[in-house]
N, C-alpha and C positions, 0 to 999 in steps of 0.2 A: 444477590450479587452474582452468584454463579448459577443462574437458573436454567440455562440451556446450553446445548452444544454451540449454538450460534453465539450466545453471549460469551462463552469461553473462547471461541474463535476471535471475537472482537478484541479480547484482552491481549492477543498476540501483538497488536499494534503497540502496546506499551513497551515492547522489547526494543523498539527502534533505537533509543538513545544508548542502551547498554551494548547491544550487539552490532550496531552500525547498520541497521536495516533501512533501506531507502523507502520502502513501501509499507503501508499499513496493512492490512489483512490479506488472506489468501483469496485467490480468484476463482470464480466459477462462471460459466457462460452457457447460454443456450445455443442452439445451432445457428451459426451465422448464415445470412441469406446468401443465395448464389451458389450453394454447395449441393444442389439437388443431384448433380451428376455423380456425387460421391456416395449417395444414399440409395442402394438398390431397393426396388419396391418390395414391400412386405408381403409374405405369403400367408396362407391360412395356417401354416405349420411353424410360424416364426418363433413361437415360444416352446415348441416341443423339446428342443435341446437345452432349455433353461438359460439361454443367452439373451440378455437385454440389449447389449451393444457390443460392438467390436471397435477398439480404438487402436489403430495400427495393428500390432501383433498381440495386443492384450485384450482380454475379454472381461466384460462386466456381467456377472451372472444375475439371474432373477433373484436368487437368494440374497446376494449382496444389496441389490436394489431394494428389496423388501425390508431388509434390516434398516437401511437409511431412511426409507419412507416412514417406518414406524417411529424412528427417532425424531424425524422432522415433525410428525404429527404430535408427538409428545411435547416437543419444544413449543409448537404453536399454542397448544392448550395451556402450557405453563405460562405463556405470555398473554393469555386471554385473547388470542387472535383466532377468529373463526377459521376452521380448517377447511380448505378447498375440497372439492370432490376428489376421490382417490385417484382417478385417472389423471386429473390436472396435477395433483401433487406428485404423482409418479413421473410425469414429464419434467416438472420443475427439478426434481431431485436427480433424475437421470442426467439431465444436461449439466448440472453441477458436477456430477461424478465424472462425466466425460472430460470436462476441462481440467479437473483435478488430475486425471490420468494423463492427459497431454502434458501438463506442467511437470508431473513427476517424471515422465519419460524424457522431457527436455533437460531437467536437472540431472538425470542419469547420464545423458549424452555429454553434458558439459562437466561432469565429474563434481557436481556441487553436493557436498555432504555436510551434515550437522553432527558435531561431536556430542557425546554424553555431557561433557562439561558445559557446552553452550546451552543444552536443554536445561540443565540444572540451574545455570545462571538465569535463564529465562523464567523458570518457576520462582526463583528468589525475587526477581524483579517484579513479577506480577503480584506477588504477596506484598512486597514493600510498597508498591504504588497503590495498593488497596488498603494499606494501613494494618495489615495482619501478618502473622508469622507464617512460615511455610507449613507448619503443622496445622494451623487454622485453615490454610488454603486446602490442604489435603482433606480436612473434615468437610469443608464446603463442597468439594468435588464429590466426595463420597455420598453426601446428601442428595446429589443429583442423580445417583445411580450409576456413576461411571467410576471405574477403578483408577487409582493414581497412575498405574502403568499405561492405561488407555489414554488418559489425559496427556501424559508426557509424549506419547507417540503422536497424538494430534498436534501437540505443540511443536514437535520436531518437524512435521510436515509443513506447518504454517511458517516456521522460521526458514525452512528450505525454500518455500515458494517466494518469500520476501527476498532472500538472497538472489534467487533467480531473476526476479523482476529488477532488483537493483542493478544486476550485471547487464541485463538485456535491454532495459528501458531507461533507467535513470540517466545513463551516460548520453542519451540522445536528446535530452531536454536542455535547451540553452535559454538563458535569460539575459537579454541585452541590457547594456547600460541605459539605453533610452527607456526601456520598460521600467527599470528601477527608478529612474528620474521621474517618470510620469507617476508612478505609484507613490513616491515620497511627496510629490506636489499635492496629490490627492489627500494623503495623510496629513500634510500640513494644514490644508483647508479644514479637514475634519477636526483637528486639534486646535484650530484657531490661531495657528502660527505657521509661517513659512519655514521650510527646511533651511538649515544653515548653508550658506554658499561654501563651495570648496575653498579652503584656505582661510576662511573667516575665523576669528577667535572663538573658542568654545565658551558657552555660557554655563552658568550653574544649572544643575539638573532641575527641571520643573516638575512639580507634582502632577501625576497623571490620574485621570479619571479611571475608574474600574473599566476594564475592557467590555464593550458591548458584545453580547453573544446572541446567536440565533440558532435554534434547533429546528431541523426540518425532517420531514418524511416525504417520499415521492412515490407516485405511480408513473412509470415511464412506458410509453408506447414507442418502441424503437423503430427507426426508419433506416432500412438498409442503405448502404452507401450509393448504390446504383439504382435506387428505386425509381420507377417511372412516375410520371405525374398522376396517373390513375392509382397506382399503389399508394402514393403519398396521400391522395384524397381519401382512400379507403381507411388508411391508418389514422388520419385526422378524425374521420367519422367515428372510428372506434374510441378515440380519446374523448370525443364529445359525449358518446354514450356512457362512458365511465364517469365523466364529470356529472352527467345528469343523474346517475345512480347515487353519487355522493350527495347531491343536492336533495335527493329524495330520502336521504337518511341512511344510506348504506354505510357500513363500518369501513373506515379508511384502511385500517391494517388488514382486515379480511379481504378487501378488494385488491389490495396490493399483493397479498400472498397468492391470490388466485389468478390475477390478471396482469400484474406489472412485469415488464421486461427488464426492470432495473436490477442492479446488483444485489440489493437487500430485500428482494421480494419476500423470501421466506422468513424475514425478520419484521414483516409488516411495513416494509419500505423505509424504515428508519435510516436516515443518512447521518445522524449524529448532531453534536453541538459544537459550533466553532465560533471564534471571534468573527464579527461581521465582515472584516476584510478578508477572511479566509474563504468566503463563499464566492462563486462566480457573480459578477455584477448582474447578470440576467436573473439569477435567483433572488438577489437582494431587491431588485426593482420590482419583481413579480409579487413579492410578499410585503412590500412597503405599505404600511397602514393596516395590515391585517392583525387581528388579535389572536392570542393563543387558541388553538382549536379550529381556526378558520382555514379555508381552502382557497388556493389561488385560481385564477383563470388558467387556461391552457397556455403553456409557454413552449415555443419552438426553439430547439438548439440543434447543434450538429448531430446529436445523438438521436433526436426524435422529439416527441411531444411529451412534456412534463406536466403533471398536476402536483402541486406542492401543498403540504399542510404544515402550519406553524405549530411546532411542539413547545417551544419556549422562546421568549424574547425578553431581554432585559440587560442589566449592567453586570450581573454576576452569574456564574455558572450554576450556583446553588438554586437559582430560580427554576431550573429545569426539572423534568420528572426524575424521580429517584433512580430509575433503572438506567439512566444514561451515564456514560463514563466520560467525565469532563477532562480528566488528566490527559487523554489522547489529543483532544482538539485545542485545549487551552494554551494560549501563548501569552507571554508578558507584554505589556504595553511597549510600543516602539521606543527604543532608547533615545535619550537626548543628553547633551552635555558630554564632558570629558570622560573617558574610560581607559585607564591605563592597563594594558595587558602585556604578558610576556609572549613574544613571538619566537618561533624556532625556524631557522633555515636548515633544511634537511634534503638529503638525496637518498634514493633507494634503488634496489634492483628487485623486480617482480618476476616471479615464475608462476604462470597461471596453470591450474589443473584442468584436465579434460579427460576424454576417453583414452588418450594416448599417454598423458602424463598424470600419474597418480600423486597423491599427497606424499607418499614416501619418496618417490622419484624427485619431486619438486624440492623437497627438503634436502635431499642428498646433493642435488645440483648446487643449491645455495651454500651448503657446507663446504663443498669443494671451492666455490668462489670465495667464501670467507677465508679459507686457508690461503688462497692466492693473495688476498689482500694483506694477510699477516706477513706474507713473504715479500711484500713491498710493491705489488702491482697496483696500478692506478684504479681507484673506484670509478672514476669517470669513464675510462676506457672499457672496463668490464661491464658497466651499465650499458654503454653504447652497443656492445656486441651481444649481450646476454639477457637484457631486460625485456620483458613482454609489455612494458608500460609505454604509454605515449610519450613519456619524458625521456625515453632512451636516447634520442638524438641530442638531448641536452645533458647527457651523462647522468640521467636520473634526477636532476635538480628539480625539486618541488617548489623552490622559492621560499618566501617567508610565509609561515603557517601560523594562523591564530588558533586559540583554543576552540575546539568544536568543528574545525574545518576538515578534519579527517575522521575516519571511522574510529570508534573507541579502541578497537584492538590495536590499531596502528599508533594512535596517540599515546596510549598507555606505555608502549615500548619506547617510543620516541622521547617521552618525558622522563624516562628513567635513565637516559644517557646524558653524559657530559659532552660538551663540544669536543670533537675529535674522536669520539668513541663510535664503534660500529657494533650493531646488535648481533645476536645470534639469529638464525632463521626463525621466523614466527609466521603464523597464519592469520589472515584477515578474510573478509568475505570475497576478496578479489583474487586470492591465491596466497603464495608464500613470498615473504619479503626478507631482505636484510636492509637496514636503514643506518645511515650515518648522520649524526648531528654536526652541522658545520659551525653554526654560531647562534647566539641568542641575543635578544634586545628587548627593552621595554618601550612600548609604543602607545601613543594616544589613539585608541581605536573607536572613539565615540561615533564619528561619522561613518567609518568603515563598518562598525557593528550594526548601525542602523541600516546600512545598505545590505548587509548580510541577512538581517531579519527580513528585509523587503524581498530579497531573492528567495528565501525559504517560503514565504507566503505565496509568491508568484509560482514557485515550483509546485506547491501543493495544488494550485489551481489547474496546472497543466498535466499533472501526473495521471489522473484518472482517464482522461481521453487518450493519453499515450499508451496506457496499459490496455485499454479497450482495443486500440488499433493493433497492438502487438498480439493480443489474444486472438484477434480475428485472423492475423497472418499465420499464427501457430496452427489454428484450426484449418485454415485454407491449405496448408502444406501437408495435412495429415489425411489418412484414410479413416473415416468414421462411418460406421454402419449402425444407425440408431433404429433398432427394430421396433421400438415402442412408438416412435413418431417418425416414420421414414420420409415424410415430406416436410422439409423445414419451412416453418411459417414465419419465424421472427429472427431478427439479428439482435439478440439480447445478451446481457452479461449477468452472471450469477456469482457475485463475489461475497 
């Protein structure tokens, strides 16, 4: 269960529901294409000073790189994945470290921090989701040769990266009503029933078949955004050579570790297990009719050329290989019929933290505003003048909120208030808030909940390309000197 550092990194995705994280795991990337001007040519003395890379004003030393390479090698062996040549493994690991450094610097710039309490809750959540106690989790971690303190620091970084991505990426993803309508029509056909029309009477809940799941691994040959026709042809030829190697009996996981530009290369290319509707249509179509263990043809997407391997296929997640973590990807069947929920209408004032505004300053500003509210000033007017949220022009009004519609830290405080009550200042992934509950009501949310589920599924389809684009922009704005691989060859992501 806790076999490697990469396996432990994947477990961080389990924190999403408790900590309000929008993204599943931490991100890594190889050098984006088109950055050659930022990479000075290497000299014969490039390693004399013990520096492997320079990332803005921070240095990655050879000693740090070698420690990570040794760990990666141990992880691959533990997963029975053939270990690439050391020079290849070094390049893969170094590119991952570069992107980690860039994200850490960006989180510093924005003032994103993770408290000890958040890390502790994260460990408790991981233990609970795996059906064990925290003490048992500690023992599992110890068996892997990593101390509990080291594990918690890794966890802190991963939570921080997720908070960063939620803040910088998630807000840019929009799902239109038309997209939701089209998705629900597709689901209606898949379930053998059309979705209920708006305003039509709710029917009794219908029994649902177990959700169909698909587990995939990939080898990706990434295509840079501005690649010429000649470059695209060369990359397609590379993909065809990799496919030929697989057809000749090459180990898929080993080839992914050595040759894939995909996010999970050092994990053997494993993408995970999801309900069928959670995968891009392109992947579903490419693997249709394949049996477990079979490999697809080459598939072209906006990212590049994909070769997919079917890891599991069936109606229940338990049919997948035991090393997979199904609680991350598994989703309940689409809801049907009436669903009565308690909705809350609330408004809030948000103060974001950054390099200028610390946690302490944000909290103090809200305490002053809280005192002004007690003195009789209008919440609406204070929100308009002082809130950093997009709802400021509306006096902080968030409208009617259903359970699960806000991050857990916010919802927990909101649910503890009675109508007319105002909270004390509290922190969420977005900054510091005070919230007022205006009123509550019971509402049939059957249709709305179905649409919310559809939005979540469509969001998951869009988030990975959006994160890739953001990482590429982050890299493009930075000074990166990769002394191990000065000439960038691929636009790849290592998450």
